[in-house]
Rosetta silent file (secondary structure, phi, psi, omega in degrees, C-alpha in Angstrom):
SEQUENCE: MIATEPLVTTAEAPLARRNPVAKLAAALIFSLALLATLDPVTPAIAIAVELAVLPLFGISYRALARRASPLLLSAAGILLTLVLFAAERTGAELVRFGPVLVTTGVLATALGLALRVIAVALPGAIVFATTDPTDLADALIQNAKAPHRFAIGALAAFRLVPLLKQEWQTISMARRARGVDAGRNPVAKLRLFGSTAFGLLVGAIRRGTRLATAMDARGFDAEGPRTFARRQRFGPADAALIAGAALLASSALAVSVLLGTFRPLIG
SCORE:     score description
SCORE:     0.000 S_00000001
   1 L     0.000  133.307 -179.635   73.871  -84.055  -31.279 S_00000001
   2 L   -76.213  130.237  178.981   75.636  -84.169  -27.921 S_00000001
   3 L   -70.589  147.539 -178.404   79.028  -85.886  -28.084 S_00000001
   4 L  -124.403  -13.687 -176.900   79.497  -88.926  -25.865 S_00000001
   5 L   -74.506  149.753 -179.823   83.026  -90.146  -26.522 S_00000001
   6 L   -63.075  145.342  177.571   85.684  -89.434  -23.853 S_00000001
   7 L   -87.388  -29.035 -179.363   87.828  -86.332  -24.352 S_00000001
   8 L  -135.167  160.932  175.199   90.831  -87.651  -22.424 S_00000001
   9 L   -93.323  164.664 -174.942   92.180  -91.020  -21.382 S_00000001
  10 L   -70.163   -8.039 -178.444   92.546  -92.050  -17.768 S_00000001
  11 L   -95.551    0.543 -171.483   96.338  -91.690  -17.887 S_00000001
  12 L   -94.614  -21.012 -174.703   96.403  -87.996  -18.725 S_00000001
  13 L  -147.701  151.133 -175.508   95.201  -86.286  -15.533 S_00000001
  14 L   -62.009  -44.721 -178.946   95.081  -87.087  -11.791 S_00000001
  15 L   -77.819  -25.087  177.044   91.299  -86.889  -11.345 S_00000001
  16 L   -68.777  -22.168 -179.299   90.624  -88.560  -14.682 S_00000001
  17 L   -80.648   -9.003 -175.901   92.455  -91.640  -13.365 S_00000001
  18 L   -68.331  161.274 -179.687   90.030  -92.102  -10.499 S_00000001
  19 L   -58.316  135.470 -179.150   87.591  -94.986  -10.354 S_00000001
  20 H   -56.104  -38.400  178.728   84.530  -94.360  -12.590 S_00000001
  21 H   -66.196  -38.399  178.129   82.123  -95.102   -9.734 S_00000001
  22 H   -63.896  -43.240  178.736   83.977  -92.635   -7.494 S_00000001
  23 H   -65.266  -40.811  179.666   83.753  -89.922  -10.142 S_00000001
  24 H   -66.772  -41.568  178.780   80.075  -90.628  -10.730 S_00000001
  25 H   -65.007  -41.181  178.606   79.308  -90.617   -6.988 S_00000001
  26 H   -63.184  -41.485  178.789   81.219  -87.354   -6.506 S_00000001
  27 H   -64.277  -41.322 -179.963   79.303  -85.735   -9.376 S_00000001
  28 H   -65.851  -44.183 -179.808   75.954  -86.885   -7.964 S_00000001
  29 H   -63.267  -44.768 -178.662   76.738  -85.667   -4.443 S_00000001
  30 H   -65.199  -37.696 -177.422   77.976  -82.307   -5.697 S_00000001
  31 H   -75.294  -43.988 -176.177   74.974  -81.836   -7.990 S_00000001
  32 H   -65.437  -31.053  178.673   72.234  -82.959   -5.600 S_00000001
  33 H   -64.152  -27.739 -178.102   73.431  -80.573   -2.896 S_00000001
  34 H   -75.364  -13.606 -179.504   72.748  -77.667   -5.256 S_00000001
  35 H   -81.077   -1.683 -176.901   69.068  -78.592   -5.460 S_00000001
  36 H   -82.662  -11.491 -175.173   68.514  -77.509   -1.855 S_00000001
  37 E  -137.805  156.585  179.031   68.424  -73.787   -2.628 S_00000001
  38 L  -106.340   -0.925 -175.321   66.977  -71.371   -5.181 S_00000001
  39 L   -77.926  157.659  179.575   69.505  -68.552   -4.758 S_00000001
  40 L   -82.665  -12.934 -175.954   72.045  -67.706   -7.499 S_00000001
  41 H   -70.113  -46.976 -177.356   75.044  -67.539   -5.142 S_00000001
  42 H   -59.996  -50.743  178.171   75.344  -71.264   -4.440 S_00000001
  43 H   -66.364  -30.003  177.214   75.352  -72.419   -8.092 S_00000001
  44 H   -64.564  -42.914  176.758   77.689  -69.550   -9.021 S_00000001
  45 H   -64.061  -41.306 -179.599   80.190  -70.760   -6.413 S_00000001
  46 H   -62.643  -42.313  178.557   79.701  -74.339   -7.609 S_00000001
  47 H   -63.794  -40.349  177.288   80.401  -73.382  -11.230 S_00000001
  48 H   -60.900  -41.092  177.941   83.557  -71.550  -10.140 S_00000001
  49 H   -65.354  -44.168 -179.177   84.722  -74.682   -8.292 S_00000001
  50 H   -61.938  -41.548  178.306   83.939  -76.910  -11.265 S_00000001
  51 H   -69.987  -31.649 -179.479   85.889  -74.695  -13.629 S_00000001
  52 H   -68.559  -36.674 -178.074   88.791  -74.465  -11.167 S_00000001
  53 H   -89.485   -1.669 -177.246   89.223  -78.257  -10.962 S_00000001
  54 H   -57.518  -42.954  178.319   88.721  -78.783  -14.701 S_00000001
  55 H   -59.806  -28.095  178.806   92.499  -78.879  -15.485 S_00000001
  56 H   -68.618  -18.153  174.895   92.852  -81.734  -12.965 S_00000001
  57 H   -92.714   -4.117  178.529   90.572  -83.766  -15.244 S_00000001
  58 L    78.060   19.703 -179.055   92.723  -82.962  -18.272 S_00000001
  59 L  -107.339  134.129  175.729   89.971  -81.114  -20.153 S_00000001
  60 L   -79.960  154.816  179.699   90.534  -77.756  -21.791 S_00000001
  61 H   -64.932  -33.947  179.335   88.001  -74.991  -21.304 S_00000001
  62 H   -67.312  -41.417  179.293   87.462  -74.761  -25.045 S_00000001
  63 H   -65.411  -39.870  178.281   86.678  -78.468  -25.329 S_00000001
  64 H   -65.851  -38.731  179.332   84.233  -78.259  -22.434 S_00000001
  65 H   -63.152  -39.231  177.765   82.541  -75.223  -23.989 S_00000001
  66 H   -65.706  -43.320 -177.751   82.023  -77.127  -27.253 S_00000001
  67 H   -70.716  -35.891 -175.731   80.606  -80.155  -25.479 S_00000001
  68 L   -92.976   10.171 -178.454   78.420  -78.129  -23.107 S_00000001
  69 H   -58.574  -40.356  175.309   77.112  -75.720  -25.755 S_00000001
  70 H   -61.788  -34.910  178.631   73.590  -77.281  -25.736 S_00000001
  71 H   -66.468  -41.654  179.596   73.551  -76.868  -21.963 S_00000001
  72 H   -65.603  -38.828  177.729   74.539  -73.206  -22.210 S_00000001
  73 H   -65.409  -38.805  178.005   71.829  -72.569  -24.796 S_00000001
  74 H   -64.247  -42.766  178.998   69.250  -74.240  -22.550 S_00000001
  75 H   -64.010  -40.765  177.981   70.284  -72.109  -19.579 S_00000001
  76 H   -64.052  -38.714  177.309   70.085  -68.955  -21.689 S_00000001
  77 H   -65.409  -39.413  176.701   66.608  -69.948  -22.862 S_00000001
  78 H   -62.623  -45.179 -179.572   65.474  -70.537  -19.268 S_00000001
  79 H   -60.721  -47.732 -178.226   66.837  -67.156  -18.209 S_00000001
  80 H   -65.594  -41.612 -178.400   65.144  -65.305  -21.074 S_00000001
  81 H   -63.862  -45.082 -178.873   61.818  -67.119  -20.645 S_00000001
  82 H   -68.372  -37.540  179.018   61.561  -66.432  -16.921 S_00000001
  83 H   -64.851  -37.936 -175.964   62.560  -62.795  -17.291 S_00000001
  84 H   -83.700  -32.790 -169.025   59.941  -62.198  -19.974 S_00000001
  85 H  -122.894   16.163  178.302   57.044  -64.330  -18.726 S_00000001
  86 L   -62.851  140.058 -177.695   57.368  -64.596  -14.933 S_00000001
  87 L   -75.616  -37.397 -177.745   53.994  -64.305  -13.186 S_00000001
  88 L  -105.939  131.544 -178.957   55.284  -62.467  -10.112 S_00000001
  89 L  -115.441   74.487 -178.189   57.313  -59.247  -10.423 S_00000001
  90 L   -90.960  162.242  177.721   58.703  -58.739   -6.944 S_00000001
  91 L    89.712 -176.610 -178.718   61.544  -56.473   -5.931 S_00000001
  92 L   -75.767  149.328  179.074   62.790  -53.165   -7.283 S_00000001
  93 E   -75.062  132.696  178.202   62.279  -52.241  -10.914 S_00000001
  94 E  -108.393  -51.533 -176.736   65.397  -52.538  -13.074 S_00000001
  95 E  -139.832  138.008  172.942   64.274  -52.292  -16.701 S_00000001
  96 E  -129.850  121.279  179.575   60.947  -51.526  -18.334 S_00000001
  97 E  -132.957   95.914 -176.061   60.578  -52.013  -22.069 S_00000001
  98 L    63.566 -126.534  179.490   56.980  -51.773  -23.203 S_00000001
  99 L   -79.460   -6.747 -177.110   55.046  -54.591  -21.505 S_00000001
 100 E   -87.661  124.621  178.197   58.274  -56.200  -20.293 S_00000001
 101 E  -125.585  121.043  179.453   59.202  -55.390  -16.692 S_00000001
 102 E  -108.017  122.161  179.112   62.397  -56.752  -15.174 S_00000001
 103 E  -116.470  169.258 -179.281   62.679  -56.585  -11.400 S_00000001
 104 H   -64.880  -37.568  179.188   65.344  -57.681   -8.958 S_00000001
 105 H   -65.470  -44.683  179.232   63.207  -60.577   -7.723 S_00000001
 106 H   -64.179  -44.172 -178.042   62.537  -61.896  -11.206 S_00000001
 107 H   -65.040  -40.200  179.611   66.177  -61.540  -12.234 S_00000001
 108 H   -65.225  -41.565  179.482   67.429  -63.312   -9.092 S_00000001
 109 H   -66.468  -45.876 -178.908   65.016  -66.213   -9.591 S_00000001
 110 H   -65.848  -43.288 -179.877   65.779  -66.574  -13.306 S_00000001
 111 H   -66.178  -39.392  178.353   69.523  -66.268  -12.804 S_00000001
 112 H   -62.067  -43.244 -179.245   69.449  -68.757   -9.935 S_00000001
 113 H   -67.809  -43.576 -179.617   67.583  -71.347  -11.991 S_00000001
 114 H   -63.351  -44.612  179.392   69.797  -70.888  -15.076 S_00000001
 115 H   -66.200  -36.022 -179.288   73.005  -71.127  -13.030 S_00000001
 116 H   -67.269  -36.803  177.095   71.680  -74.143  -11.136 S_00000001
 117 H   -60.383  -44.552  179.848   70.970  -75.977  -14.402 S_00000001
 118 H   -66.560  -46.428 -176.242   74.575  -75.414  -15.488 S_00000001
 119 H   -64.898  -34.359 -179.568   76.045  -76.257  -12.079 S_00000001
 120 H   -75.404  -36.523 -174.658   74.047  -79.474  -11.772 S_00000001
 121 H   -85.203  -28.004 -175.870   74.786  -80.724  -15.306 S_00000001
 122 H   -60.526  -44.165  179.385   78.478  -79.792  -15.597 S_00000001
 123 H   -56.751  -40.729  177.949   79.812  -82.467  -13.184 S_00000001
 124 H   -64.409  -40.368  178.307   78.104  -85.183  -15.200 S_00000001
 125 H   -63.425  -39.219  179.725   79.500  -83.776  -18.443 S_00000001
 126 H   -67.450  -42.436 -179.234   83.002  -83.721  -16.947 S_00000001
 127 H   -62.006  -49.281 -176.982   82.713  -87.287  -15.638 S_00000001
 128 H   -72.094  -20.094  176.188   81.532  -88.757  -18.931 S_00000001
 129 H   -77.541  -13.954 -178.301   84.155  -86.756  -20.834 S_00000001
 130 L  -120.907   14.350 -175.523   86.898  -88.500  -18.840 S_00000001
 131 L  -128.572  129.192  173.969   85.436  -91.992  -18.489 S_00000001
 132 L   -75.128  132.447 -177.444   85.463  -94.873  -20.918 S_00000001
 133 H   -57.835  -36.043  179.074   81.959  -96.417  -21.056 S_00000001
 134 H   -66.587  -40.746  176.462   83.343  -99.954  -20.720 S_00000001
 135 H   -62.305  -39.142  179.293   85.304  -98.965  -17.602 S_00000001
 136 H   -64.207  -44.021  178.611   82.160  -97.409  -16.160 S_00000001
 137 H   -63.544  -42.422  177.957   80.116 -100.569  -16.748 S_00000001
 138 H   -62.159  -42.295 -178.878   82.870 -102.714  -15.205 S_00000001
 139 H   -68.178  -36.930  177.881   83.095 -100.422  -12.176 S_00000001
 140 H   -61.633  -39.090 -179.360   79.321 -100.407  -11.683 S_00000001
 141 H   -75.676  -44.452 -173.361   79.329 -104.204  -11.551 S_00000001
 142 H   -79.358  -42.906 -173.109   82.507 -104.675   -9.517 S_00000001
 143 L   -98.801  -39.892 -179.661   82.393 -101.725   -7.100 S_00000001
 144 L   -92.515   -3.795  178.893   78.753 -100.614   -6.963 S_00000001
 145 L    56.060   37.377  177.691   77.411 -104.191   -7.228 S_00000001
 146 L   -73.528  150.535  177.705   74.959 -103.114   -9.923 S_00000001
 147 L   -59.796  141.958 -179.182   73.026 -105.885  -11.705 S_00000001
 148 H   -59.716  -40.222 -177.918   74.825 -107.188  -14.777 S_00000001
 149 H   -61.888  -42.016  179.757   71.742 -106.712  -16.942 S_00000001
 150 H   -66.450  -48.890 -174.468   71.472 -103.034  -15.979 S_00000001
 151 H   -65.949  -46.013 -178.599   75.182 -102.205  -16.372 S_00000001
 152 H   -70.198  -36.543  175.914   75.697 -104.023  -19.658 S_00000001
 153 H   -64.366  -40.050  176.699   72.407 -102.700  -21.034 S_00000001
 154 H   -64.345  -39.388  177.274   73.417  -99.147  -20.108 S_00000001
 155 H   -62.245  -44.666  179.511   76.774  -99.674  -21.829 S_00000001
 156 H   -62.593  -41.936  178.942   75.065 -100.902  -24.994 S_00000001
 157 H   -64.186  -40.385 -179.732   72.667  -97.932  -24.965 S_00000001
 158 H   -64.115  -38.696  179.109   75.558  -95.514  -24.434 S_00000001
 159 H   -68.663  -25.132 -177.653   77.426  -97.018  -27.372 S_00000001
 160 H   -86.044  -12.103 -177.353   74.360  -96.607  -29.595 S_00000001
 161 H   -57.879  -45.653  179.345   73.888  -92.885  -28.909 S_00000001
 162 H   -60.447  -23.929  179.959   76.318  -91.748  -31.677 S_00000001
 163 H   -69.516  -20.681 -179.765   74.335  -93.831  -34.164 S_00000001
 164 H   -63.847  -36.962  178.457   71.309  -91.576  -33.673 S_00000001
 165 H   -64.656  -44.830  178.645   73.085  -88.753  -35.496 S_00000001
 166 H   -64.242  -39.481  179.233   73.913  -91.012  -38.435 S_00000001
 167 H   -64.573  -40.040  177.760   70.362  -92.349  -38.476 S_00000001
 168 H   -61.144  -44.666  179.379   68.950  -88.800  -38.507 S_00000001
 169 H   -64.434  -38.570  179.583   71.160  -87.892  -41.473 S_00000001
 170 H   -64.734  -45.340  179.436   70.162  -91.078  -43.297 S_00000001
 171 H   -63.296  -43.233 -178.922   66.440  -90.413  -42.826 S_00000001
 172 H   -63.749  -44.678 -179.850   66.818  -86.771  -43.897 S_00000001
 173 H   -67.732  -35.988  178.290   68.786  -87.639  -47.050 S_00000001
 174 H   -64.799  -40.870  179.121   66.358  -90.438  -47.950 S_00000001
 175 H   -69.532  -37.249  178.021   63.398  -88.056  -47.698 S_00000001
 176 H   -65.596  -35.860  178.484   65.222  -85.384  -49.681 S_00000001
 177 H   -67.271  -25.876  178.191   65.962  -87.949  -52.394 S_00000001
 178 L   -90.814    6.418  177.654   62.227  -88.684  -52.567 S_00000001
 179 L    86.317   11.078  179.061   61.426  -85.019  -52.972 S_00000001
 180 L   -91.102  100.956 -178.129   60.267  -84.419  -49.403 S_00000001
 181 L  -142.770  138.598 -177.352   61.726  -81.021  -48.558 S_00000001
 182 L   -82.354  -17.637 -177.225   60.341  -78.163  -46.498 S_00000001
 183 L    65.014 -132.885  179.318   62.130  -75.432  -48.413 S_00000001
 184 L  -104.430    8.947 -179.472   61.856  -72.105  -46.605 S_00000001
 185 L   -80.181  113.868 -177.553   58.425  -72.722  -45.125 S_00000001
 186 H   -64.951  -34.724  178.401   58.823  -72.708  -41.298 S_00000001
 187 H   -66.235  -42.291  177.902   55.576  -74.608  -40.747 S_00000001
 188 H   -65.870  -36.261  177.438   56.654  -77.296  -43.197 S_00000001
 189 H   -63.760  -41.554  179.165   60.062  -77.468  -41.522 S_00000001
 190 H   -65.094  -41.743  179.358   58.428  -78.013  -38.149 S_00000001
 191 H   -65.863  -40.324  179.209   56.163  -80.720  -39.553 S_00000001
 192 H   -66.882  -37.246  177.848   59.123  -82.396  -41.287 S_00000001
 193 H   -62.476  -43.566 -179.917   61.152  -82.250  -38.070 S_00000001
 194 H   -63.808  -43.260 -179.420   58.360  -83.972  -36.149 S_00000001
 195 H   -68.678  -35.779  177.491   57.958  -86.754  -38.691 S_00000001
 196 H   -67.401  -41.310  178.161   61.736  -87.293  -38.872 S_00000001
 197 H   -63.136  -38.369  178.349   61.975  -87.435  -35.088 S_00000001
 198 H   -65.642  -42.079  177.069   59.153  -90.002  -35.006 S_00000001
 199 H   -62.576  -38.569  176.910   60.934  -92.112  -37.609 S_00000001
 200 H   -64.515  -40.793  178.939   64.137  -91.902  -35.562 S_00000001
 201 H   -62.998  -44.696  179.381   62.251  -93.002  -32.432 S_00000001
 202 H   -61.968  -43.607  179.275   60.726  -95.996  -34.213 S_00000001
 203 H   -64.442  -38.611  179.447   64.124  -97.025  -35.571 S_00000001
 204 H   -66.076  -40.047  178.731   65.753  -96.672  -32.143 S_00000001
 205 H   -64.998  -43.138  178.756   63.080  -98.859  -30.507 S_00000001
 206 H   -63.676  -42.866  179.507   63.485 -101.543  -33.162 S_00000001
 207 H   -65.044  -41.399  178.918   67.278 -101.489  -32.846 S_00000001
 208 H   -63.880  -38.868  178.357   67.071 -101.640  -29.063 S_00000001
 209 H   -64.818  -44.649  178.886   64.686 -104.608  -29.192 S_00000001
 210 H   -64.332  -39.954 -179.816   66.936 -106.531  -31.572 S_00000001
 211 H   -65.562  -41.847  179.430   69.993 -105.740  -29.460 S_00000001
 212 H   -63.110  -41.526  178.324   68.278 -106.877  -26.247 S_00000001
 213 H   -64.134  -42.384  179.876   67.251 -110.161  -27.880 S_00000001
 214 H   -65.705  -38.820  179.794   70.758 -110.722  -29.223 S_00000001
 215 H   -67.648  -40.765  177.123   72.344 -109.997  -25.824 S_00000001
 216 H   -64.662  -37.787  179.682   69.969 -112.412  -24.050 S_00000001
 217 H   -66.735  -26.568  179.512   70.723 -115.071  -26.667 S_00000001
 218 L   -92.783    6.880  172.981   74.446 -114.681  -25.964 S_00000001
 219 L    83.037   21.365  179.979   73.975 -115.157  -22.225 S_00000001
 220 L   -67.184  -21.339 -179.843   74.532 -111.600  -20.992 S_00000001
 221 L  -106.634   16.607 -177.624   71.772 -112.131  -18.418 S_00000001
 222 L   -72.276  143.580  176.856   72.857 -115.604  -17.375 S_00000001
 223 L   -78.292  159.562  178.368   73.162 -116.362  -13.678 S_00000001
 224 L   118.031  170.224 -177.388   76.426 -117.572  -12.202 S_00000001
 225 L   -67.529  148.518  178.377   79.935 -116.254  -11.556 S_00000001
 226 L  -125.031  152.827  174.100   81.539 -113.869  -14.007 S_00000001
 227 L  -111.399  161.059 -176.654   85.124 -112.936  -14.692 S_00000001
 228 L  -128.976  132.864  178.550   86.439 -109.502  -15.658 S_00000001
 229 L   -73.929  -30.832 -178.334   89.176 -108.678  -18.107 S_00000001
 230 L  -126.565  115.774  178.736   89.850 -105.314  -16.448 S_00000001
 231 L   -78.837  135.823  177.377   89.732 -104.947  -12.697 S_00000001
 232 L  -109.236  109.889 -174.991   88.398 -101.640  -11.363 S_00000001
 233 L   -97.054  139.222  179.055   89.978 -100.868   -7.995 S_00000001
 234 L  -111.964  109.409 -174.603   88.462  -98.466   -5.472 S_00000001
 235 L  -113.167 -173.928  179.395   91.193  -96.973   -3.282 S_00000001
 236 H   -59.960  -36.066  179.149   91.677  -94.228   -0.696 S_00000001
 237 H   -64.029  -33.956  178.197   92.130  -91.587   -3.397 S_00000001
 238 H   -69.610  -40.914  176.145   88.705  -92.454   -4.789 S_00000001
 239 H   -64.315  -36.565  178.293   87.109  -92.139   -1.351 S_00000001
 240 H   -65.715  -34.650  177.494   88.894  -88.803   -0.913 S_00000001
 241 H   -63.130  -43.566  178.886   87.382  -87.570   -4.190 S_00000001
 242 H   -64.934  -44.706  179.072   83.860  -88.310   -2.940 S_00000001
 243 H   -63.455  -39.664  178.343   84.565  -86.693    0.433 S_00000001
 244 H   -63.844  -38.559  177.900   86.046  -83.638   -1.288 S_00000001
 245 H   -64.098  -42.451  178.195   82.942  -83.252   -3.464 S_00000001
 246 H   -64.390  -39.504  179.741   80.705  -83.393   -0.394 S_00000001
 247 H   -66.004  -42.849 -179.555   82.890  -80.855    1.420 S_00000001
 248 H   -66.853  -40.304  178.471   82.904  -78.417   -1.505 S_00000001
 249 H   -64.524  -42.087  178.104   79.135  -78.673   -1.955 S_00000001
 250 H   -64.631  -37.431  179.250   78.586  -78.061    1.763 S_00000001
 251 H   -65.161  -39.420  177.995   80.952  -75.083    1.653 S_00000001
 252 H   -62.820  -41.797  177.319   79.002  -73.519   -1.227 S_00000001
 253 H   -66.551  -38.477 -179.597   75.781  -73.861    0.764 S_00000001
 254 H   -64.909  -40.015  178.132   77.468  -72.482    3.891 S_00000001
 255 H   -63.052  -40.377  178.673   78.684  -69.385    2.032 S_00000001
 256 H   -63.365  -40.180  179.226   75.152  -68.780    0.768 S_00000001
 257 H   -66.447  -42.727 -178.993   73.777  -69.046    4.305 S_00000001
 258 H   -65.389  -34.431  179.494   76.439  -66.673    5.691 S_00000001
 259 H   -80.009   -9.328  179.570   75.707  -64.111    2.967 S_00000001
 260 L    78.930   16.570 -179.449   71.987  -64.302    3.717 S_00000001
 261 L  -100.569   -2.922 -175.042   71.026  -65.330    0.181 S_00000001
 262 L   -64.512  126.829  178.084   70.043  -68.928    0.973 S_00000001
 263 L  -127.496   98.422 -174.785   66.516  -69.705   -0.247 S_00000001
 264 E   -61.225  143.566  179.799   65.500  -73.279    0.623 S_00000001
 265 L   -67.235  -35.724  178.628   63.693  -75.195   -2.047 S_00000001
 266 L  -118.883  125.045  178.565   61.222  -76.564    0.498 S_00000001
 267 L   107.414    0.000    0.000   59.959  -74.380    3.300 S_00000001
């Protein structure tokens, strides 16, 4: 289960103190710019930049590696799948092992996609690791003028994510107590995983429906003026963070163009 609680508080690091909307906007701008190219150079530069500014967010590299471990496994799976099963084998031959042929074109495409997945997802992981969900919901309403129903509903959903792990464990232990166990049979394990996941989905939908009804009954969607216990201020430093993210993303693309490795996604 992917962790969702913040790793640091907003008082521990200079960039962690920035407005949640500013951090989210900077992450989106930096990530979306990386989708313009298929080459591996641009995301590699972006990952280097993200790791370089990580101490400014107050996160240790070890903590980020633990939180981003599912992302790293996904990128490794993408790389391996494309190398083994790519339809087109362009470029010079690098390795041939039986029916497996690895060429420079295949490796560049697979590496570019794997690095881009990491580079696009890391900013979001860093932002949510340094942002309190309540502060984010307040900032979305106050600074981004997001609808109250959307922001508060997103906050409630975010708070419920850790419960999915507990619910999964509860369902698994209940089935084991009833004698439902796959043992060492891989097919039975897969079937048991599917049925447990379906049970978790049904429980999540029921919980979400009850929560939505309870929130509407308490007036969370009521029209009219609202007050805020915690003001979220958007200052010049927050605007500078967004501008810096745009500048760094543009610089990564510019380096790729200068090196001649830029491969536009469209065209």
